[in-house]
Backbone as CSV, one residue per row, in Angstrom:
resi,resn,N_x,N_y,N_z,CA_x,CA_y,CA_z,C_x,C_y,C_z
1,MET,0.565,-1.071,-0.189,0.049,0.221,-0.132,0.758,1.045,0.091
2,LEU,1.798,1.085,0.582,2.924,2.283,0.722,3.604,2.843,-0.624
3,LYS,3.407,1.415,-1.437,4.244,1.635,-2.870,3.314,2.391,-3.559
4,ILE,2.147,1.582,-2.865,1.461,2.514,-4.202,1.135,4.230,-4.059
5,THR,1.183,4.561,-2.823,0.502,5.771,-2.400,1.950,6.714,-2.767
6,LEU,3.070,6.202,-2.953,4.323,6.675,-3.070,4.298,6.756,-4.649
7,PHE,4.160,6.022,-5.321,3.612,6.269,-6.840,2.995,7.153,-7.541
8,GLY,1.458,7.107,-6.514,0.831,8.300,-6.669,1.269,9.358,-6.688
9,CYS,1.956,9.735,-5.638,2.087,11.052,-4.688,3.546,11.413,-6.039
10,LEU,4.439,10.893,-6.632,5.563,10.862,-7.230,4.979,10.651,-8.945
11,THR,3.929,10.896,-9.362,3.285,11.036,-10.237,2.697,11.955,-10.634
12,LEU,1.720,12.435,-9.598,1.260,13.849,-9.535,2.261,15.072,-9.624
13,PHE,3.652,14.537,-8.986,4.382,15.504,-8.548,5.150,16.065,-10.478
14,SER,5.307,14.574,-10.874,6.314,14.315,-12.189,4.984,15.429,-13.365
15,MET,3.641,15.076,-13.195,2.629,15.819,-13.879,3.011,17.239,-13.590
16,ALA,3.121,17.483,-12.458,2.415,19.381,-12.287,4.541,19.909,-12.723
17,ALA,5.163,19.257,-12.605,6.437,19.754,-12.885,6.817,19.524,-14.129
18,SER,5.716,18.594,-15.191,6.305,18.792,-16.458,5.069,19.472,-17.097
19,ALA,3.950,20.001,-16.835,3.152,21.243,-16.842,3.573,22.531,-16.914
20,GLU,4.366,22.741,-15.679,5.307,23.600,-15.634,6.509,24.133,-16.381
21,HIS,6.835,23.039,-16.762,7.961,23.224,-17.818,7.560,23.899,-19.096
22,GLN,6.363,22.598,-19.845,5.611,23.005,-20.400,5.233,24.221,-20.520
23,ILE,4.542,24.779,-19.986,4.374,26.321,-20.377,5.625,27.474,-19.958
24,ALA,6.598,27.122,-19.382,8.029,27.855,-19.785,8.479,27.522,-20.839
25,GLU,8.284,26.789,-21.545,8.807,26.575,-22.815,7.702,26.906,-23.313
26,ASP,6.636,27.269,-23.425,5.714,27.949,-24.127,6.011,29.436,-24.183
27,VAL,6.419,29.981,-22.853,5.956,31.480,-22.816,7.608,31.723,-23.301
28,ARG,8.688,30.903,-23.369,9.559,31.402,-24.457,9.767,31.563,-26.104
29,SER,8.896,30.946,-26.532,8.428,30.633,-27.751,7.124,31.681,-27.978
30,VAL,6.544,32.687,-26.893,5.558,33.693,-27.177,6.807,35.002,-26.887
31,ALA,7.468,34.898,-25.903,9.026,36.242,-25.922,9.350,36.350,-27.304
32,GLN,10.105,35.207,-27.969,10.595,35.408,-29.079,9.750,36.282,-30.300
33,LEU,8.285,35.826,-30.380,7.028,36.673,-31.262,7.147,37.672,-30.695
34,LEU,7.421,38.478,-29.034,7.390,39.600,-28.720,8.728,40.245,-29.146
35,THR,9.306,39.734,-29.163,10.333,41.022,-29.020,11.203,41.427,-30.270
36,ASP,11.933,42.309,-30.243,12.513,43.189,-31.239,13.952,42.421,-31.461
37,GLN,14.982,43.375,-32.393,16.091,42.567,-32.498,17.261,42.632,-30.917
38,TYR,16.271,43.793,-30.511,17.098,44.187,-28.908,16.583,43.387,-27.896
39,ALA,15.258,43.059,-27.925,14.964,42.582,-26.687,15.106,41.757,-26.244
40,VAL,15.348,41.128,-25.405,15.830,39.606,-24.568,14.646,39.436,-23.339
41,LEU,14.105,37.527,-23.196,13.420,37.375,-22.166,14.437,37.534,-21.170
42,VAL,14.186,37.563,-20.198,14.479,37.751,-18.508,13.867,36.698,-18.405
43,GLU,15.196,35.217,-18.558,14.914,33.950,-18.183,14.284,33.815,-16.761
44,HIS,14.893,34.408,-15.638,14.508,34.734,-13.657,13.329,35.196,-13.930
45,SER,12.716,35.630,-14.869,11.314,36.430,-14.580,9.770,35.408,-14.923
46,ILE,10.537,34.322,-15.592,9.240,33.294,-15.915,8.302,32.847,-14.384
47,SER,7.617,32.929,-14.236,6.603,32.460,-13.141,5.623,31.453,-13.058
48,VAL,5.088,30.691,-13.303,3.947,29.544,-13.527,3.067,29.713,-12.243
49,ILE,1.773,30.293,-12.485,0.733,29.944,-11.306,-0.529,29.276,-11.881
50,LYS,-0.471,27.928,-10.949,-2.071,27.355,-11.381,-3.563,28.008,-10.509
51,ASP,-4.271,28.192,-11.339,-5.653,28.593,-10.521,-6.379,27.934,-9.564
52,ASP,-6.080,27.295,-8.435,-7.057,26.178,-7.929,-8.538,26.036,-8.325
53,GLN,-8.941,26.901,-8.857,-10.296,27.043,-8.349,-10.698,26.935,-10.207
54,SER,-9.871,26.867,-11.484,-10.066,26.566,-12.625,-8.918,25.768,-12.648
55,ASP,-9.174,25.506,-14.182,-7.462,24.423,-14.925,-6.901,25.651,-16.026
56,VAL,-7.172,27.035,-15.456,-6.432,28.035,-16.036,-5.089,27.926,-15.020
57,ILE,-3.839,28.288,-16.172,-2.222,28.285,-15.429,-1.808,29.190,-16.177
58,PHE,-1.863,30.483,-15.124,-0.959,32.009,-15.804,0.914,31.738,-15.747
59,ALA,1.112,32.642,-16.263,2.750,32.480,-16.291,2.858,33.868,-16.598
60,THR,3.663,34.754,-15.541,4.348,35.932,-15.800,5.797,36.005,-16.011
61,PHE,5.614,37.192,-17.205,7.826,37.264,-17.657,7.598,38.137,-17.684
62,SER,9.058,38.635,-18.046,9.284,40.193,-18.604,10.621,40.191,-19.412
63,ILE,10.042,41.148,-20.728,11.256,41.121,-21.579,12.075,42.856,-21.353
64,GLU,13.570,42.364,-21.823,14.518,43.962,-21.420,14.762,44.064,-22.946
65,GLY,14.736,45.587,-22.684,15.504,45.892,-24.042,14.676,46.520,-25.124
66,PHE,13.607,46.363,-25.266,12.975,47.039,-26.616,13.577,48.097,-26.779
67,GLN,13.425,48.132,-28.040,14.725,49.448,-29.000,15.929,49.926,-28.451
68,GLY,16.539,48.703,-27.886,17.983,49.177,-27.289,17.457,49.718,-26.334
69,GLY,16.505,50.031,-25.413,16.503,50.949,-24.311,16.956,50.189,-23.247
70,ASN,17.028,50.553,-22.219,17.249,49.982,-20.653,15.779,49.886,-19.775
71,ASN,14.749,49.256,-20.517,13.953,49.213,-19.943,12.826,47.529,-19.612
72,PHE,12.225,47.182,-18.754,11.756,46.027,-18.335,10.036,46.428,-18.825
73,GLN,9.537,45.374,-19.490,8.195,45.026,-19.669,7.260,44.169,-19.058
74,PRO,6.232,44.045,-18.439,6.247,42.722,-17.616,4.720,42.635,-18.595
75,PHE,4.559,40.980,-18.727,3.198,40.575,-19.189,2.935,39.344,-18.432
76,ILE,1.538,39.193,-18.725,0.630,38.340,-18.076,0.245,37.524,-19.355
77,VAL,0.622,35.551,-18.919,-0.416,35.398,-20.539,-0.891,33.543,-19.307
78,ALA,-2.387,33.287,-20.176,-3.147,32.468,-19.447,-3.107,31.036,-20.684
79,PHE,-3.063,30.296,-19.944,-3.215,29.202,-20.676,-4.369,27.980,-20.204
80,LYS,-4.717,27.078,-21.019,-5.996,25.987,-20.636,-5.185,24.858,-21.211
81,PRO,-4.843,23.871,-20.073,-5.425,22.222,-21.222,-6.315,21.665,-21.496
82,GLU,-5.557,21.518,-23.313,-6.588,20.811,-23.525,-6.392,19.089,-23.766
83,PHE,-7.019,18.029,-23.312,-6.447,17.001,-23.532,-7.759,16.016,-25.146
84,ARG,-6.817,15.132,-25.783,-7.672,14.216,-26.681,-8.115,13.509,-25.395
85,THR,-9.611,13.305,-26.499,-10.501,12.189,-25.727,-11.000,10.800,-26.807
86,GLU,-11.271,10.419,-26.344,-12.101,9.183,-26.750,-12.965,9.213,-27.130
87,ASP,-13.359,9.200,-28.706,-14.251,8.608,-29.906,-15.243,8.822,-29.172
88,SER,-15.726,7.925,-28.596,-16.751,7.195,-27.579,-16.986,7.426,-26.499
89,PRO,-18.580,7.089,-25.849,-19.072,7.597,-24.308,-18.083,6.599,-23.686
90,PRO,-17.385,7.166,-22.254,-17.348,7.976,-22.010,-16.675,9.314,-22.400
91,PHE,-15.852,9.536,-23.392,-15.095,10.230,-23.634,-13.987,10.639,-22.904
92,GLN,-13.192,9.580,-22.351,-11.903,9.494,-21.291,-10.403,10.440,-21.890
93,ARG,-10.356,11.147,-21.071,-8.572,12.061,-21.353,-8.050,10.565,-22.094
94,ILE,-6.941,11.190,-23.145,-5.662,10.356,-23.504,-4.716,11.545,-23.424
95,GLY,-3.743,10.882,-23.007,-2.620,11.509,-22.841,-2.246,12.390,-21.927
96,ALA,-1.362,13.435,-22.393,-0.815,14.350,-22.248,-1.554,15.797,-22.328
97,PRO,-1.928,16.903,-21.540,-2.729,17.509,-22.561,-1.773,18.634,-23.515
98,LYS,-2.530,19.320,-24.293,-1.606,20.501,-24.790,-2.118,22.004,-24.304
99,TYR,-1.194,22.862,-24.018,-1.823,23.883,-23.538,-2.012,24.975,-24.538
100,ARG,-2.979,25.045,-24.403,-3.739,26.770,-25.029,-3.559,27.795,-24.804
101,MET,-3.373,28.649,-25.296,-2.876,30.498,-25.152,-4.344,30.608,-24.789
102,LEU,-4.703,31.168,-23.916,-6.017,32.349,-24.447,-5.690,33.397,-24.634
103,GLY,-4.755,34.085,-23.928,-4.347,35.395,-24.696,-3.063,35.904,-23.574
104,ILE,-3.099,37.005,-24.227,-1.179,37.667,-23.472,-1.793,39.469,-23.362
105,ARG,-1.287,40.195,-22.165,-1.318,41.450,-21.907,-0.166,41.822,-20.909
106,HIS,0.356,43.115,-21.411,0.826,44.163,-20.543,0.328,43.883,-19.145
107,LEU,1.092,43.861,-18.172,0.924,43.476,-16.780,0.635,45.039,-15.797
108,CYS,1.938,45.807,-16.579,1.769,47.786,-15.975,1.964,48.387,-17.341
109,PRO,1.046,49.939,-17.224,0.965,50.503,-18.174,2.268,51.009,-18.944
110,SER,3.669,50.895,-18.730,4.408,51.597,-18.910,5.819,51.255,-18.368
111,PRO,6.374,50.750,-19.480,7.538,50.471,-18.974,8.504,51.134,-18.244
112,SER,8.458,52.446,-17.698,8.855,53.180,-16.212,8.194,52.429,-15.028
113,VAL,7.108,51.377,-15.078,6.586,51.587,-14.181,7.069,49.830,-13.895
114,LEU,6.756,49.310,-12.786,7.693,47.817,-12.246,6.572,47.304,-11.854
115,TYR,6.520,45.737,-12.218,5.554,44.819,-11.228,6.232,44.208,-10.473
116,ARG,5.433,44.616,-9.410,6.077,43.809,-7.793,5.347,42.229,-7.731
117,HIS,6.364,41.546,-7.919,6.259,39.709,-8.192,5.411,39.154,-6.906
118,ASP,5.762,39.474,-5.573,5.107,39.510,-4.852,3.648,39.565,-4.281
119,SER,3.623,40.587,-5.174,2.023,40.946,-5.299,0.887,40.337,-5.738
120,LEU,1.421,39.531,-6.953,-0.074,38.431,-7.688,-0.319,37.520,-6.785
121,ALA,-1.672,37.656,-7.047,-2.960,36.935,-6.083,-4.151,35.854,-7.401
122,ILE,-4.241,35.213,-7.394,-5.228,34.493,-7.694,-6.548,34.116,-6.463
123,HIS,-7.897,34.675,-7.124,-8.937,34.747,-6.313,-10.252,34.337,-6.861
124,ASN,-10.923,33.637,-7.007,-12.401,33.315,-7.860,-12.075,33.751,-9.205
125,GLY,-10.722,32.936,-9.543,-10.377,33.272,-11.123,-10.031,34.512,-11.723
126,GLU,-9.630,35.665,-10.540,-8.849,36.806,-11.146,-7.791,36.706,-10.361
127,VAL,-7.104,37.215,-11.310,-5.577,37.927,-10.724,-5.433,39.046,-10.965
128,THR,-5.020,39.671,-9.513,-4.653,40.981,-8.915,-3.289,40.803,-8.532
129,GLY,-2.715,42.272,-8.655,-1.455,42.747,-8.355,-1.314,43.987,-8.230
130,VAL,0.154,44.605,-7.842,0.783,45.788,-8.021,1.556,45.907,-9.067
131,CYS,1.809,47.309,-9.478,2.843,48.110,-10.522,3.150,49.352,-9.670
132,GLU,4.266,49.652,-9.492,4.980,50.696,-8.894,5.991,51.445,-9.402
133,THR,5.522,53.080,-8.912,6.910,53.788,-10.463,7.055,54.570,-8.677
134,GLY,8.458,54.831,-8.008,8.902,55.666,-7.280,8.097,55.748,-5.856
135,ASP,7.263,56.331,-5.547,6.437,56.471,-4.636,4.952,56.150,-5.088
136,SER,4.937,55.861,-6.107,3.060,55.573,-5.613,2.745,54.026,-6.735
137,GLU,1.627,53.441,-6.333,1.434,52.092,-6.806,-0.402,52.172,-7.632
138,SER,-0.312,51.273,-8.559,-1.248,51.330,-8.983,-1.498,49.317,-9.102
139,GLU,-3.045,49.217,-8.532,-3.035,48.102,-8.774,-4.347,47.265,-9.811
140,PHE,-4.030,46.448,-10.208,-4.462,45.670,-11.807,-4.832,44.385,-11.325
141,THR,-6.492,43.897,-12.366,-7.380,42.831,-12.401,-7.049,42.109,-13.501
142,VAL,-6.546,41.319,-13.602,-7.036,40.189,-14.999,-8.133,39.069,-14.744
143,GLU,-8.692,39.269,-15.746,-10.070,38.132,-15.519,-9.639,37.446,-16.979
144,VAL,-9.978,36.261,-16.653,-9.913,35.571,-18.418,-11.477,35.721,-18.670
145,GLY,-11.571,36.122,-19.899,-12.813,36.330,-20.736,-12.912,35.029,-21.645
146,PRO,-14.362,34.923,-22.767,-14.155,33.846,-23.128,-13.466,33.674,-24.373
147,TYR,-12.565,34.562,-24.436,-11.792,34.570,-26.029,-10.243,35.368,-26.027
148,ASP,-10.103,36.405,-24.341,-8.868,36.887,-23.795,-8.671,37.480,-22.431
149,LEU,-7.665,37.581,-22.549,-7.688,37.813,-21.000,-7.718,39.599,-20.973
150,LEU,-8.671,39.823,-19.857,-9.014,41.065,-19.475,-8.240,42.196,-18.751
151,ILE,-7.665,43.404,-18.505,-7.210,43.801,-17.576,-7.426,45.170,-17.296
152,GLU,-7.359,45.317,-16.200,-8.001,46.727,-15.676,-7.315,47.044,-14.704
153,HIS,-6.944,48.281,-14.674,-5.741,49.533,-13.999,-6.460,49.982,-13.370
């Protein structure tokens, strides 16, 4: 019994690690599409967050140096796992999921405004956080819409 429990725990852990790895790879691909000839993805800025109340997975990341400047632009992207299913009832899931991108948005309205990583929280399907510049802060809220991410500052 202990072997079965241990195997189950290891399987769940490896699935979660695999999902996080796949999302990080997808973020790298998205960043390649967003950058210009000067900008680069800040590798250590990639953060993957799972919403426990839905199956949406959010990732945040930053791109540095657009147009050769010394600036950071933070982004948030949402993914949803989609599985192949059997062709006949009960339509059980087959294999590993493919993560479909639901949308991508800037987190803060300007490159001079910084996103505070420790402020990100998920509650009832909404992501909230704080952008700050010098001595002022502004909150943002991100919702997953039917076809895109909706953001309010």
